[in-house]
C-alpha positions in Angstrom: 5.7 22.7 19.7 3.2 20.6 18.3 2.4 23.8 15.7 5.9 24.4 14.4 5.4 22.5 11.0 1.9 24.1 10.4 3.5 27.6 10.0 6.5 26.7 7.8 6.7 27.9 4.2 6.4 24.1 2.9 2.7 23.7 4.1 1.9 26.3 1.5 2.5 24.5 -1.0 1.3 21.0 1.0 -1.9 19.1 -0.6 -2.8 17.7 2.6 -3.7 21.3 4.2 -5.6 22.2 1.2 -9.2 20.7 2.0 -11.2 21.7 5.3 -12.7 18.9 7.4 -16.2 20.3 6.5 -15.2 20.1 2.8 -14.2 16.2 3.2 -16.8 15.2 4.8 -18.8 16.0 1.4 -16.9 12.9 0.0 -19.3 10.1 -1.2 -16.3 7.7 -0.4 -15.9 4.6 1.9 -13.3 6.4 4.2 -16.1 9.2 4.5 -19.0 7.2 4.8 -18.3 4.2 6.9 -18.7 5.9 10.3 -20.6 9.0 11.6 -19.8 12.4 11.5 -18.4 12.6 14.7 -15.5 9.9 13.8 -12.1 11.1 12.3 -11.6 8.6 9.7 -7.7 7.4 9.8 -8.0 3.9 8.3 -8.4 3.2 4.9 -5.8 4.1 2.4 -7.4 7.2 1.1 -5.5 10.5 1.4 -7.3 13.8 2.3 -6.1 16.0 -0.8 -7.5 17.4 -4.1 -6.8 15.9 -7.4 -3.1 16.9 -8.7 -3.8 19.4 -11.2 -2.0 17.4 -14.1 -4.5 14.5 -13.3 -7.8 17.2 -12.9 -6.8 18.7 -16.4 -6.2 15.1 -18.1 -9.6 14.3 -16.8 -11.6 17.4 -17.8 -10.2 17.3 -21.3 -11.3 13.8 -21.8 -14.9 14.5 -20.7 -14.8 17.6 -22.7 -14.4 15.5 -25.6 -16.4 12.6 -24.8 -13.3 10.3 -24.4 -15.0 7.7 -22.5 -14.6 4.9 -24.3 -12.3 1.5 -24.2 -8.6 1.9 -22.9 -6.0 1.4 -25.8 -2.5 1.9 -26.2 0.6 1.8 -24.3 0.5 5.4 -23.0 0.6 4.0 -19.5 3.5 1.5 -19.7 5.4 4.8 -21.4 4.6 7.0 -18.9 5.4 4.7 -15.8 8.7 3.7 -17.4 9.8 7.6 -17.7 8.9 8.2 -14.0 10.9 4.9 -13.0 14.0 6.1 -15.2 13.9 9.5 -13.5 13.1 9.0 -9.8 14.8 5.3 -9.0 17.2 4.9 -12.3 15.4 1.9 -13.1 15.9 1.5 -17.2 14.2 -1.9 -17.3 10.6 -1.4 -17.9 10.2 -2.7 -21.4 6.8 -1.6 -22.9 6.3 -4.6 -24.4 6.2 -6.7 -21.0 3.6 -4.8 -19.7 -0.3 -5.4 -19.8 -2.9 -3.1 -18.3 -5.2 -5.2 -15.5 -8.1 -3.5 -13.2 -6.2 -2.9 -10.6 -3.1 -4.1 -8.5 -5.0 -6.6 -6.6 -6.8 -8.0 -9.6 -3.6 -8.0 -11.4 -1.9 -10.2 -8.9 -4.8 -12.9 -9.0 -4.4 -12.8 -12.7 -0.7 -13.5 -12.9 -1.0 -16.1 -9.8 -3.1 -17.5 -12.2 -0.9 -17.9 -14.9 2.1 -19.1 -12.3 -0.1 -21.7 -10.2 -2.8 -24.0 -10.0 -5.4 -24.4 -7.1 -3.8 -25.6 -4.1 -0.7 -24.1 -4.6 0.8 -22.1 -1.9 1.4 -18.3 -1.8 4.0 -16.9 0.8 3.2 -13.6 2.3 5.4 -11.9 5.1 3.1 -11.0 8.0 1.6 -8.7 9.2 0.9 -7.6 5.5 -2.2 -6.4 3.7 -5.3 -8.0 4.6 -6.1 -8.4 0.8 -3.2 -10.8 0.2 -5.1 -13.2 2.5 -8.5 -12.7 1.1 -8.1 -12.8 -2.7 -5.4 -15.7 -2.4 -7.6 -17.9 -0.7 -10.8 -17.0 -2.3 -8.9 -18.1 -5.9 -8.1 -21.9 -4.3 -4.3 -21.2 -3.1 -3.3 -21.8 0.2 -1.4 -18.9 2.0 1.5 -19.9 3.8 2.8 -16.9 6.3 6.8 -15.9 7.0 6.7 -13.6 9.7 8.8 -10.4 9.7 11.7 -9.8 12.3 11.5 -8.0 15.5 12.8 -5.0 13.7 9.8 -5.5 11.0 12.0 -6.0 7.9 12.2 -9.8 6.2 13.6 -12.3 8.3 15.2 -14.2 5.6 15.5 -17.5 7.7 11.7 -17.5 8.3 11.4 -17.0 4.5 13.4 -19.7 3.9 11.8 -22.0 5.7 8.5 -20.9 4.9 9.5 -21.4 1.1 10.5 -24.9 2.1 6.8 -25.5 3.2 5.5 -23.9 0.2 7.1 -26.4 -1.9 5.9 -29.4 0.4 3.0 -31.7 0.6 3.5 -32.1 -3.4 2.6 -28.8 -4.4 3.9 -28.0 -8.0 4.5 -24.1 -7.4 4.7 -21.7 -5.0 5.0 -18.1 -5.2 6.6 -15.1 -2.9 3.9 -12.0 -2.8 6.0 -9.5 -1.9 4.9 -5.8 -0.6 7.6 -3.5 -1.6 7.3 -1.4 0.2 5.6 -2.9 2.8 2.2 -2.2 4.3 1.5 -2.0 7.0 4.7 -1.1 8.4 6.3 1.4 5.9 9.4 -0.6 5.7 11.1 0.1 2.3 13.0 -2.8 1.5 16.9 -2.6 0.6 18.6 -3.4 -2.3 20.5 -5.8 -0.5 17.3 -7.6 1.2 15.8 -7.9 -2.1 18.6 -9.4 -3.8 18.6 -11.7 -0.6 15.3 -12.3 -1.5 15.6 -12.8 -5.1 18.6 -15.3 -4.4 16.5 -17.4 -1.7 13.3 -17.8 -4.3 15.7 -18.6 -7.0 17.5 -21.4 -5.0 14.0 -23.0 -4.1 11.9 -22.6 -7.4 9.6 -20.0 -5.7 8.5 -17.3 -8.2 8.2 -13.6 -6.7 5.6 -11.3 -7.5 6.3 -7.5 -6.2 2.9 -5.6 -5.5 4.9 -1.9 -5.3 1.6 0.4 -5.3 3.4 2.5 -2.5 6.1 2.5 -4.8 6.4 6.4 -5.4 5.8 7.5 -1.6 9.3 6.6 -0.4 9.8 9.5 2.1 13.2 11.0 2.9 15.9 9.0 4.4 14.8 5.8 2.1 15.2 4.9 -1.4 13.1 2.7 -3.4 14.2 -0.3 -5.4 12.0 -1.8 -8.1 12.3 -5.4 -7.5 12.7 -6.4 -11.2 16.1 -3.9 -10.8 17.7 -6.3 -8.6 19.7 -9.3 -9.9 18.0 -12.7 -9.7 14.7 -11.1 -10.4 14.5 -11.8 -13.7 11.7 -14.2 -13.7 9.3 -11.9 -11.6 6.3 -10.0 -12.0 5.5 -6.7 -10.6 2.2 -4.8 -10.2 2.5 -1.0 -10.4 -0.2 1.9 -10.4 -0.5 5.8 -9.6 -3.4 4.9 -7.5 -1.8 5.3 -3.8 0.2 8.2 -4.7 -2.2 10.5 -6.5 -5.2 9.5 -4.7 -6.8 7.3 -7.7 -8.3 4.2 -6.1 -11.7 5.0 -7.9 -10.0 5.2 -11.2 -9.1 1.9 -11.9 -6.0 1.0 -13.8 -3.0 -0.8 -13.0 0.0 -2.3 -15.0 1.3 -5.6 -14.9 5.2 -5.9 -16.0 7.1 -9.0 -16.4 10.7 -9.6 -16.3 12.2 -10.5 -19.1 12.4 -14.3 -18.3 8.7 -14.3 -17.5 7.5 -12.2 -20.9 6.2 -15.5 -22.6 4.0 -16.1 -19.6 2.6 -12.4 -19.5 1.5 -13.1 -23.0 -0.7 -16.0 -21.9 -3.0 -13.3 -19.9 -6.3 -13.9 -21.1 -7.0 -10.7 -23.6 -10.5 -9.7 -21.5 -8.6 -8.9 -18.5 -7.4 -5.7 -20.3 -11.4 -4.7 -20.7 -11.3 -4.2 -16.9 -9.4 -0.9 -16.6 -11.6 2.5 -16.9 -10.3 4.3 -19.6 -10.9 7.7 -17.5 -8.7 5.5 -15.2 -5.6 5.1 -17.7 -5.8 8.5 -18.8 -5.5 9.6 -15.0 -2.7 7.4 -14.2 -0.6 8.0 -17.1 -1.0 11.9 -16.5 0.2 11.3 -12.6 3.2 9.4 -14.0 4.1 11.7 -16.6 3.2 15.5 -15.5 2.2 15.0 -11.9 6.2 14.9 -10.3 5.9 18.0 -8.7 2.7 17.7 -6.8 4.0 14.6 -5.7 7.1 16.3 -4.0 4.8 18.7 -2.4 2.8 15.6 -1.1 6.1 13.6 0.2 7.1 17.1 2.3 4.1 17.1 3.8 4.0 13.5 4.6 7.4 14.0 6.0 6.1 16.6 8.3 3.3 14.5 9.2 5.3 11.6 10.1 7.7 13.9 12.4 4.2 15.3 14.4 2.9 12.1 14.6 5.9 10.9 16.3 5.9 14.1 18.5 2.2 13.7 19.5 2.3 9.9 20.0 5.3 10.3 22.3 3.7 13.1 24.3 0.3 11.5 24.2 0.1 7.9 23.7 3.1 6.9 25.9 2.6 3.3 26.0 2.0 3.1 22.2 5.4 2.2 20.3 4.8 4.3 17.1 7.4 2.6 14.4 8.7 5.4 12.3 7.8 4.4 8.4 10.3 5.1 5.6 7.3 5.2 3.0 3.9 5.1 2.3 1.2 7.1 4.5 0.7 4.1 6.9 1.8 4.3 10.4 1.8 1.0 12.6 1.4 1.2 16.3 2.2 -1.7 18.6 -0.8 -0.9 21.6 0.1 -4.2 23.2 1.5 -2.8 26.3 -1.5 -0.9 27.1 -3.4 -3.7 28.1 -6.2 -3.4 25.9 -8.9 -6.2 25.1 -7.4 -8.6 22.9 -8.0 -9.0 19.6 -10.9 -11.4 18.8 -11.6 -10.7 15.1 -14.2 -13.8 14.2 -13.1 -14.2 10.8 -9.4 -13.5 11.0 -6.7 -12.7 8.5 -8.1 -10.5 5.5 -11.4 -9.3 6.7 -10.9 -5.6 6.6 -14.4 -4.7 8.2 -13.7 -6.8 11.2 -12.6 -4.2 14.4 -11.4 -5.8 17.2 -8.7 -5.0 20.2 -7.5 -1.5 20.2 -9.2 -0.4 17.1 -12.4 -1.2 18.6 -11.4 1.0 22.0 -10.1 3.6 19.9 -13.4 3.7 17.6 -15.8 3.3 20.6 -13.9 5.7 23.3 -12.2 8.1 20.9 -14.2 8.1 17.9 -10.9 7.8 15.7 -11.4 4.9 13.1 -8.1 2.9 12.8 -7.5 -0.3 11.0 -7.6 -3.2 13.4 -4.0 -5.2 13.3 -5.7 -8.6 13.4 -6.7 -8.6 9.8 -2.7 -8.1 9.1 -2.3 -12.0 10.1 0.3 -13.0 12.5 1.8 -10.4 14.5 -0.8 -7.8 13.8 -2.6 -8.6 16.8 -2.4 -5.7 19.4 -1.5 -3.6 16.6 -3.6 -0.7 14.5 -2.7 1.0 11.6 -3.0 4.8 11.0 -3.4 6.8 8.1 -1.4 10.0 8.4 -2.2 11.4 5.0 -4.4 14.2 6.3 -4.7 17.5 7.7 -1.8 18.1 10.6 -4.9 19.3 12.5 -6.5 16.4 12.1 -4.1 14.4 13.0 -3.4 16.2 16.0 -7.1 16.2 17.3 -7.2 12.1 16.5 -4.2 11.5 19.0 -5.4 14.0 21.3 -8.4 11.8 21.6 -6.6 8.7 21.8 -4.9 10.2 24.6 -8.0 11.1 26.4 -9.5 8.0 26.1 -6.7 6.3 27.3 -6.0 8.4 30.2 -10.0 8.0 31.3 -9.5 4.3 31.1 -7.0 4.2 33.5 
């Protein structure tokens, strides 16, 4: 029965069950204001949870003190280092090789400026997070795609071919922008895969920048490996934050972490970049990594239950949809290519997150469920949708039932 997970003991502490739909609709963030109230929003990467108590307390204390000035110090980096050592067995995060940046994507842009010149190439494994296309191309770098394999994992042959193309045409430098874990597929790369990537990058003179914003959100059955923790990655960069795991997107702060061979380059980061993060953001992210572990554990149990619930619901109500089982994140990648729906026809191509087409437009118009349109994730995304299952089980169930009814009516 679909109801079974809701009655278990774990749901009593699951943050995903603490807010009602009526409470959520009072929020003024993008997720809850983009669409009319009759739409169930399962698109943008915001979770339907209250703040972790440790984070809320840290923010309350700062506000009571009027501690709303400029960010300072290394507490954030120290908290991430301790979290990484405890959770991932990663003892290699040296605080002196970190810098605070406004958020992960702006941090990526700043690191790309350290490593490349305008016109240089940035390799991505598509389908991938749409801002990879937008931010890279808007900064006058060229995106080169390496399609994921049929299993949605990194295809090393395709990646090597992309490295060769990225270094061609007289380009001086190239970077591989890695998504670890991968968004939108939820794949958690293994240590062996990452070591192979590091070896390929070394052989072809390609630098690696790893977006690890979803790193704390690895679900049971998989193990997260920091890219800087594998052999051959000593000249790489990592961007990290507590944003996704503790739902802190509106509290801007992230960390750029350099491998030991990249420390001198990180020191070239313009000093003014550190002015962009919010002081309250730094406080919130620090508290999350330092004191938010128990809350995160409860969340991961809830996400695991929702992952299983989504699989059962999709099998029963969306028989023509192939739902890839994510290993991490709270995002599910749904292959709708067998449904016979109109093809994606987004006019502005990859990276344009507001442009709905294909199955996403169908489910919004006919089911009143908002999903992310696959075509904005680049090659391989056409005919797919991304579904955010970080919501209450009842909301997830209602959304899938609506989608199923819409498909039945369309037959």
